[in-house]
C-alpha positions as CSV (number, residue, x, y, z in Angstrom):
1,X,14.6,43.3,37.9
2,X,13.5,41.0,40.7
3,X,12.5,37.4,40.1
4,X,11.2,34.9,42.6
5,X,12.1,31.4,42.5
6,X,10.9,28.6,44.7
7,X,13.5,27.0,47.0
8,X,12.7,23.9,49.2
9,X,9.1,24.1,48.3
10,X,8.4,26.7,51.1
11,X,10.6,29.8,50.9
12,X,10.7,32.3,47.9
13,X,14.0,33.7,47.3
14,X,14.5,36.9,45.4
15,X,17.3,37.1,42.7
16,X,18.5,40.2,40.8
17,X,18.7,40.6,37.1
18,X,22.0,38.7,37.1
19,X,20.5,35.7,38.7
20,X,22.2,36.3,42.1
21,X,20.1,35.2,45.0
22,X,19.4,38.1,47.5
23,X,19.8,36.8,51.1
24,X,17.7,38.6,53.6
25,X,19.7,40.0,56.5
26,X,18.2,37.9,59.1
27,X,19.1,34.6,57.1
28,X,22.6,36.1,56.5
29,X,23.1,36.5,60.4
30,X,21.8,33.0,60.8
31,X,24.3,31.5,58.5
32,X,27.1,33.5,60.0
33,X,26.1,32.2,63.4
34,X,25.9,28.6,62.2
35,X,29.5,29.1,60.5
36,X,31.1,30.3,63.8
37,X,29.5,27.2,65.7
38,X,30.4,24.8,63.1
39,X,34.2,24.8,63.5
40,X,34.7,23.9,59.9
41,X,36.5,25.8,57.3
42,X,34.8,28.6,55.3
43,X,35.2,26.7,52.1
44,X,33.4,23.6,53.3
45,X,30.6,25.6,55.1
46,X,29.9,27.7,51.9
47,X,29.6,24.5,49.9
48,X,27.3,22.9,52.5
49,X,25.2,26.2,52.6
50,X,25.1,26.7,48.9
51,X,27.0,29.9,48.8
52,X,30.1,31.0,47.1
53,X,33.1,31.1,49.4
54,X,33.8,34.8,48.3
55,X,30.1,35.7,49.3
56,X,30.6,34.2,52.8
57,X,34.1,35.8,53.3
58,X,32.6,39.1,52.2
59,X,29.9,38.6,54.9
60,X,32.2,37.7,57.7
61,X,34.4,40.7,56.8
62,X,31.4,43.1,57.0
63,X,30.2,41.5,60.1
64,X,33.8,41.9,61.8
65,X,33.9,45.6,60.8
66,X,30.3,46.4,62.3
67,X,31.3,44.6,65.6
68,X,34.6,46.6,65.6
69,X,32.6,50.0,65.1
70,X,30.2,49.0,67.6
71,X,32.9,48.4,70.2
72,X,34.8,51.6,69.4
73,X,31.5,53.3,69.9
74,X,30.8,51.8,73.3
75,X,34.3,52.0,74.7
76,X,34.8,55.2,76.7
77,X,37.9,57.1,76.4
78,X,40.4,56.4,79.0
79,X,40.2,58.9,81.9
80,X,43.3,59.5,84.1
81,X,42.9,61.3,87.4
82,X,45.7,63.5,88.5
83,X,46.2,65.2,91.9
84,X,45.8,69.1,91.8
85,X,47.3,71.1,94.7
86,X,46.5,74.8,94.8
87,X,49.6,76.6,96.4
88,X,50.6,80.1,97.1
89,X,53.1,81.8,94.8
90,X,56.3,82.7,96.3
91,X,57.3,85.4,94.1
92,X,54.6,88.2,94.1
93,X,56.1,89.6,90.8
94,X,54.9,86.6,88.8
95,X,51.5,86.0,87.6
96,X,49.3,83.0,88.0
97,X,50.9,79.7,86.7
98,X,50.2,76.0,86.5
99,X,52.8,73.5,87.9
100,X,52.7,70.0,86.8
101,X,54.9,67.5,88.7
102,X,55.1,64.2,86.6
103,X,56.0,61.0,88.0
104,X,60.0,60.6,88.1
105,X,60.3,64.2,89.3
106,X,59.9,66.2,86.1
107,X,58.0,69.6,86.3
108,X,56.4,71.6,83.9
109,X,55.2,75.2,84.5
110,X,52.7,76.8,82.2
111,X,52.5,80.8,82.8
112,X,50.6,81.8,79.9
113,X,47.7,80.6,77.6
114,X,50.1,80.3,74.6
115,X,52.0,77.6,76.2
116,X,49.0,75.4,76.8
117,X,49.1,73.8,73.2
118,X,52.9,73.2,73.7
119,X,52.3,71.7,77.2
120,X,49.6,69.4,75.8
121,X,51.7,68.2,73.0
122,X,54.5,67.4,75.5
123,X,52.2,65.5,77.8
124,X,50.8,63.4,74.8
125,X,54.3,62.6,73.5
126,X,55.3,61.4,77.1
127,X,52.1,59.3,77.4
128,X,52.9,57.7,74.1
129,X,56.4,57.1,75.1
130,X,55.5,55.6,78.3
131,X,52.8,53.3,76.5
132,X,55.6,52.1,74.3
133,X,57.7,51.0,77.0
């Protein structure tokens, strides 16, 4: 399945049963770095490097995906701090509750555990709407 052929008199390149040259990952990264520094078009670079343009394009796409995945893993989730004030209830007949005062004067009061998912959905929707503006 794997044949070896002599290239440039010093480096053995492996090829598969279809005759495609298998490029080691280190060499692939070197070629991609050279392409990024070159400033020439992908078609011209592929021809100069002895590659098919589609191969170069696929390598570039895979590299971009790897970098994007790495950035997403390294980027921490945004944390927003809110001021919390513990106050006394004025009405002794009501149980404990959580009051949230939003910017702009809107207020949200949660008095039971069943309301928490609804309040969370409301706050997410408000955050999305604020981000869209």
